C-alpha positions in Angstrom: 8.7 -1.1 19.4 5.7 0.3 21.1 3.7 3.2 19.9 2.4 4.2 16.5 3.8 2.2 13.6 4.1 5.1 11.1 7.3 6.5 12.5 8.8 3.1 12.7 7.9 2.3 9.0 9.2 5.7 7.9 12.5 5.1 9.7 12.8 1.7 8.0 12.0 3.3 4.6 14.6 6.1 5.2 17.2 3.5 6.0 16.4 1.2 3.1 15.8 3.8 0.4 19.5 4.3 -0.3 20.1 0.6 -0.1 17.4 -0.1 -2.6 18.8 2.5 -5.0 22.3 0.9 -4.8 21.2 -2.7 -5.1 18.1 -2.9 -7.4 17.3 -1.6 -10.9 13.6 -1.6 -10.0 14.2 0.5 -6.8 11.3 3.0 -7.7 8.8 0.1 -7.4 10.3 -1.1 -4.2 10.2 2.5 -2.8 6.5 2.7 -3.8 6.0 -0.5 -1.8 7.5 1.1 1.3 5.3 4.2 0.7 2.3 1.9 0.6 3.4 0.2 3.8 3.5 3.6 5.5 0.0 4.3 4.4 -1.2 0.9 5.7 0.7 1.5 9.0 -1.4 4.6 9.5 -4.4 2.3 10.1 -2.9 0.8 13.3 -2.4 2.3 16.8 0.6 0.2 17.7 3.4 -1.7 16.1 2.4 -5.0 17.8 -1.2 -4.5 16.5 0.0 -4.0 13.0 2.3 -6.9 13.1 -0.3 -9.3 14.5 -2.7 -8.3 11.8 -0.3 -8.3 8.9 2.2 -11.0 9.7 3.3 -12.6 6.5 4.4 -16.1 7.5 5.9 -18.1 4.8 4.3 -21.5 4.5 6.1 -24.0 6.7 6.5 -27.0 4.4 8.6 -27.2 1.2 9.0 -29.6 -1.7 12.2 -29.2 -3.6 12.7 -25.8 -1.9 9.2 -24.6 -3.0 7.1 -23.6 -0.1 3.6 -25.0 0.3 0.6 -24.2 2.6 -0.2 -27.0 5.0 -3.3 -28.8 4.0 -4.8 -28.6 7.5 -5.0 -24.8 7.4 -7.8 -24.2 4.8 -8.7 -20.8 6.3 -5.2 -19.3 5.8 -4.6 -16.3 3.6 -1.4 -16.6 1.7 0.2 -13.4 0.4 2.8 -14.3 -2.2 4.8 -12.8 -5.0 4.3 -14.3 -8.4 7.9 -15.5 -8.4 7.5 -17.5 -5.2 4.1 -18.9 -6.3 5.6 -20.9 -9.2 4.6 -24.6 -8.9 1.9 -23.9 -6.2 -1.9 -23.7 -6.5 -4.7 -22.2 -4.4 -8.4 -22.4 -4.6 -8.7 -18.7 -5.2 -6.1 -16.2 -6.5 -6.2 -12.4 -6.6 -3.7 -10.8 -9.0 -3.6 -7.1 -8.0 -2.3 -3.9 -9.7 -2.9 -5.1 -13.3 -2.1 -1.7 -14.7 0.3 -0.5 -17.3 3.3 0.7 -15.4 2.8 -1.8 -12.6 2.1 -5.2 -14.4 4.0 -4.8 -16.7 6.2 -2.5 -14.8 7.6 0.8 -16.2 11.0 -0.8 -16.4 9.8 -3.6 -18.5 8.0 -1.3 -21.0 11.4 -0.2 -22.3 12.5 -3.7 -23.5 10.5 -6.3 -25.5 12.3 -9.1 -23.8 11.3 -7.7 -20.4 7.7 -7.4 -21.6 7.8 -11.1 -22.5 9.2 -12.0 -19.1 6.3 -10.0 -17.4 3.8 -11.8 -19.7 5.2 -15.1 -18.5 4.9 -13.9 -14.9 1.2 -13.0 -15.5 0.7 -16.5 -16.9 2.2 -18.0 -13.8 0.0 -15.8 -11.6 -3.1 -16.7 -13.5 -2.5 -20.4 -13.5 -2.1 -20.6 -9.7 -5.9 -20.6 -9.3 -7.7 -23.9 -9.1 -11.3 -22.5 -9.0 -11.4 -18.7 -8.8 -9.2 -16.1 -10.4 -9.6 -12.3 -9.9 -7.4 -9.8 -11.7 -7.8 -6.4 -10.3 -6.7 -2.8 -10.9 -7.8 0.6 -9.8 -9.4 3.0 -12.3 -6.7 5.6 -11.5 -3.5 5.4 -9.5 -0.8 8.0 -8.8 2.7 6.8 -9.2 4.9 9.1 -7.2 8.2 7.7 -8.6 7.3 8.5 -12.2 5.0 11.4 -11.5 2.4 9.7 -13.7 -1.2 8.8 -13.2 -1.8 5.2 -14.2 -5.1 4.5 -15.8 -4.7 1.9 -18.4 -5.4 -1.7 -17.6 -2.5 -4.1 -18.2 -2.1 -5.0 -21.9 -2.1 -8.6 -20.8 -5.8 -8.4 -19.9 -6.5 -7.5 -23.6 -4.8 -10.7 -24.6 -7.3 -12.9 -22.7 -10.2 -14.0 -24.8 -13.7 -12.6 -23.9 -14.9 -16.2 -23.4 -12.4 -16.5 -20.6 -12.8 -13.2 -18.9 -15.8 -11.7 -17.1 -15.3 -8.0 -16.7 -16.6 -6.3 -13.6 -16.4 -2.6 -13.1 -17.1 -0.8 -9.8 -17.6 2.9 -9.9 -18.3 5.2 -7.0 -21.4 7.4 -7.1 -20.9 11.2 -7.0 
């Protein structure tokens, strides 16, 4: 489709919203992801421009059905979910949205077993880094699905010993 990508992404979100609600317990998170994609789409003039900049190509090779990045492409940026990263490693890893309500998710906060599963996922995410690990979170984030302002770093960060974690804080000047 030619033209601005925002209407295209909005149409996709309108179509998939009801599908997500029917099929997934975590549909509010998935809807937020579509909202964020709409915001990102606003940065591009055309759909082809957006797609060429944001193409998420799965790695081409696999070992036991686990995808891997080809060795010859050291400059490649791989965007991955934590689930699909199991068994893989990269030189540098960024874990984003390490906020209460996101990682762990609001849904997990209701059940101790779900918190433990999210803790295991954080461990998986953190152990994918060979050299550099960055765990990031915004100071404040509005969550439209819950109507809450998220401001607490993930509880999992508090479980990392101070000898293993170097805290950086960026603040904007007034």
